C-alpha positions as CSV (number, residue, x, y, z in Angstrom):
1,M,-5.7,-26.0,-9.0
2,S,-7.9,-22.9,-9.2
3,A,-7.4,-19.8,-7.9
4,N,-9.0,-18.6,-4.3
5,I,-10.9,-16.0,-3.9
6,L,-12.0,-14.5,-0.6
7,V,-15.1,-12.0,-0.4
8,L,-15.8,-10.0,2.6
9,D,-18.9,-7.6,2.1
10,D,-21.4,-7.1,4.2
11,D,-24.3,-7.4,1.9
12,A,-25.7,-10.9,1.8
13,G,-27.1,-10.5,-1.8
14,T,-23.6,-9.6,-3.0
15,R,-21.8,-12.6,-1.3
16,K,-24.7,-14.8,-3.0
17,F,-24.3,-13.3,-6.2
18,L,-20.3,-13.3,-6.5
19,E,-20.5,-16.8,-5.3
20,T,-22.7,-17.8,-8.1
21,L,-20.5,-15.9,-10.1
22,L,-17.1,-17.4,-9.7
23,H,-17.8,-20.4,-8.7
24,S,-17.4,-22.3,-12.0
25,E,-14.0,-20.9,-12.3
26,Y,-13.0,-20.2,-8.8
27,K,-12.4,-21.4,-5.4
28,V,-15.0,-19.2,-3.6
29,Q,-15.4,-18.4,0.0
30,A,-17.8,-15.4,1.5
31,F,-18.0,-13.9,4.8
32,P,-19.4,-10.8,6.5
33,C,-17.1,-7.9,7.3
34,F,-18.6,-7.5,11.1
35,D,-17.2,-9.4,13.8
36,Q,-14.3,-10.5,11.5
37,N,-10.6,-9.9,12.4
38,P,-9.4,-9.6,8.6
39,I,-5.7,-11.0,8.8
40,D,-6.9,-14.1,10.7
41,L,-9.5,-14.9,7.6
42,V,-6.7,-14.2,4.6
43,I,-4.1,-16.6,7.0
44,K,-6.6,-19.1,7.4
45,H,-7.8,-19.4,3.8
46,Q,-4.9,-18.1,1.8
47,P,-6.8,-16.7,-1.0
48,S,-5.3,-15.9,-4.1
49,L,-7.6,-12.5,-4.6
50,I,-9.5,-10.4,-2.0
51,L,-12.9,-9.0,-3.3
52,I,-13.4,-6.3,-0.5
53,D,-16.1,-3.5,0.6
54,S,-14.3,-2.5,3.4
55,F,-11.7,0.7,3.2
56,D,-10.6,-0.1,6.9
57,F,-10.3,-4.0,5.9
58,C,-8.2,-3.2,2.7
59,K,-6.3,-0.8,5.0
60,I,-5.5,-3.5,7.4
61,I,-5.0,-6.3,4.7
62,K,-2.2,-4.1,3.0
63,A,-0.5,-2.6,6.3
64,N,0.7,-6.4,7.5
65,P,3.5,-7.6,5.2
66,V,2.3,-11.3,5.8
67,T,-1.0,-10.5,3.5
68,S,-0.1,-7.1,1.6
69,G,1.2,-8.9,-1.5
70,I,-2.4,-10.6,-2.0
71,P,-4.5,-8.6,-4.3
72,V,-7.4,-6.4,-3.6
73,I,-10.0,-5.2,-5.5
74,V,-12.7,-2.9,-3.9
75,L,-16.4,-3.2,-4.5
76,S,-18.1,-0.2,-3.2
77,S,-21.0,1.8,-2.8
78,K,-19.4,4.8,-2.7
79,N,-18.6,6.4,-5.9
80,K,-16.9,9.8,-5.4
81,A,-13.5,10.2,-7.6
82,S,-12.3,10.9,-3.9
83,D,-13.7,7.3,-2.6
84,V,-11.6,5.5,-5.8
85,S,-8.2,7.5,-4.6
86,I,-8.8,6.5,-0.9
87,G,-9.3,2.9,-2.2
88,L,-5.9,2.9,-4.2
89,T,-4.1,5.1,-1.8
90,L,-5.1,2.4,0.9
91,G,-3.4,0.0,-1.7
92,A,-6.0,-1.9,-3.5
93,E,-5.2,-3.1,-6.4
94,D,-8.6,-2.0,-8.3
95,F,-11.6,0.1,-7.6
96,L,-14.9,-1.1,-8.9
97,T,-18.4,1.0,-8.2
98,K,-21.5,-0.9,-7.3
99,P,-23.6,-1.7,-8.8
100,F,-20.8,-3.2,-11.3
101,D,-20.4,-5.0,-14.6
102,H,-20.1,-8.6,-14.1
103,K,-17.7,-8.9,-17.3
104,E,-15.9,-6.4,-16.3
105,L,-15.0,-7.6,-12.8
106,L,-14.2,-11.0,-14.2
107,L,-11.8,-9.2,-16.4
108,R,-9.9,-7.6,-13.9
109,I,-9.8,-10.3,-11.6
110,K,-8.3,-12.5,-14.7
111,S,-5.9,-10.2,-15.4
112,H,-5.0,-9.3,-11.6
113,L,-4.2,-13.0,-10.6
114,K,-2.2,-13.4,-14.1
115,N,0.0,-10.1,-12.9
116,A,0.4,-12.3,-9.5
117,K,1.4,-15.2,-11.4
118,A,3.5,-13.2,-14.2
119,V,6.8,-15.6,-14.3
120,Q,9.9,-13.1,-13.9
121,S,13.2,-13.2,-15.2
122,I,15.9,-14.8,-13.2
123,Q,17.5,-11.3,-12.6
124,F,18.6,-8.5,-10.4
125,V,17.3,-4.9,-11.5
126,K,19.8,-2.9,-9.5
127,V,19.7,1.3,-10.0
128,G,21.8,3.0,-7.4
129,K,20.4,1.9,-4.2
130,L,17.4,0.4,-5.8
131,E,17.7,-3.7,-5.9
132,I,14.3,-5.1,-7.6
133,D,15.0,-9.4,-7.3
134,T,12.9,-10.4,-10.2
135,L,12.5,-13.9,-9.0
136,E,11.3,-13.3,-5.4
137,R,9.2,-10.0,-6.6
138,T,11.2,-7.9,-3.8
139,A,12.2,-4.6,-3.9
140,S,15.2,-2.6,-1.2
141,Y,16.1,0.5,-1.2
142,A,19.8,1.2,0.4
143,G,19.2,-2.3,2.0
144,I,15.8,-1.9,3.3
145,V,13.3,-3.7,1.8
146,M,9.9,-2.0,0.4
147,N,6.4,-3.0,1.8
148,L,5.4,-2.9,-1.6
149,T,1.3,-3.7,-3.6
150,I,1.7,-6.3,-6.5
151,T,0.9,-3.5,-8.3
152,E,3.6,-0.5,-7.0
153,Y,5.9,-3.4,-7.4
154,D,5.1,-4.1,-10.9
155,I,5.2,0.0,-11.6
156,L,8.4,0.2,-9.9
157,R,10.1,-2.9,-11.6
158,L,8.7,-1.5,-14.8
159,L,10.2,2.0,-14.7
160,A,13.5,1.0,-13.2
161,S,14.1,-1.7,-16.2
162,K,14.0,1.9,-18.5
163,V,16.5,4.2,-16.8
164,G,16.3,7.2,-18.1
165,A,13.4,6.7,-20.5
166,V,10.1,8.2,-20.3
167,V,7.5,5.4,-19.8
168,S,4.1,6.9,-21.2
169,R,0.8,6.1,-19.1
170,E,-0.3,4.1,-22.2
171,E,2.5,1.6,-21.8
172,I,1.9,1.3,-18.0
173,M,-1.4,0.8,-18.4
174,K,-1.0,-2.0,-21.1
175,V,2.2,-3.8,-19.3
176,I,0.5,-3.4,-15.9
177,W,-2.9,-3.9,-16.2
178,K,-2.9,-6.1,-20.2
179,D,-6.6,-6.8,-20.3
180,T,-8.2,-4.1,-18.5
181,A,-5.8,-1.3,-19.8
182,T,-9.1,0.2,-21.4
183,E,-10.8,0.3,-18.3
184,T,-7.5,2.2,-16.4
185,T,-7.4,5.9,-15.8
186,D,-4.6,8.0,-15.6
187,R,-5.8,8.6,-12.0
188,T,-4.9,5.3,-11.4
189,I,-1.5,5.5,-12.0
190,D,-0.7,8.7,-10.8
191,V,-2.0,7.5,-7.3
192,H,0.3,4.3,-7.1
193,I,3.3,6.7,-8.3
194,R,2.4,8.8,-5.0
195,S,1.6,5.9,-2.8
196,L,5.5,4.5,-3.8
197,R,6.9,8.0,-3.2
198,K,5.1,8.6,0.2
199,K,6.1,4.5,1.3
200,I,9.9,5.5,0.1
201,P,10.3,9.7,0.2
202,E,14.2,9.2,-1.7
203,L,12.1,7.9,-5.0
204,E,11.1,11.8,-5.0
205,E,14.4,12.3,-6.6
206,H,14.3,9.3,-9.0
207,I,10.5,8.7,-10.4
208,K,10.1,12.2,-12.2
209,S,6.1,12.9,-13.8
210,V,7.0,14.0,-17.2
211,Y,4.0,16.3,-18.1
212,G,0.4,15.3,-20.6
213,V,3.2,11.9,-21.5
214,G,4.5,9.5,-18.2
215,Y,7.4,8.8,-15.7
216,Q,10.9,8.2,-16.1
217,Y,13.5,7.2,-13.3
218,W,16.3,8.8,-12.9
219,E,19.8,7.6,-11.0
């Protein structure tokens, strides 16, 4: 069964382009953002991935525990570094600036769908108060379940599975972003780490930055 992609974009031309680009490989449903309730749309259409041009909608989707686990790629005409940072801080898995290269978009869609569907080993990763269920793809700290995006979860699982070891940014890129690792920047990783620390302040004591190299998780 092909993946279902939900497009939320106010520009009719962009919606038509994305429908044409994706329809041969995916089921595509496209709607404008105005006069819509994003949560209702997501619950109704059950997408595997969302392409969106609204920061506000991204924030709403990622703040709702029912929809927060669905990968989101922001497609925005905003192109400042601060805009990219805002989009990722809101929980988006990826950010592309319009006009975007359609081949790059296809690669990123495939990468994020692959990450979302990846089969994990049936086991628990437990490090101190942190517990990760790799089957259910959930993480909790001191018994409290964390509301994480798919990318945040994958980064945390990678670091926690190598307690005390320094995980380079290059390794994080290759493991998490796979086919699009060459297009991923250090800034993208740093934004996701900051988001993890903000959501769970206690992680500030455990996730350590190693200057010029990467990150490590200390028990």
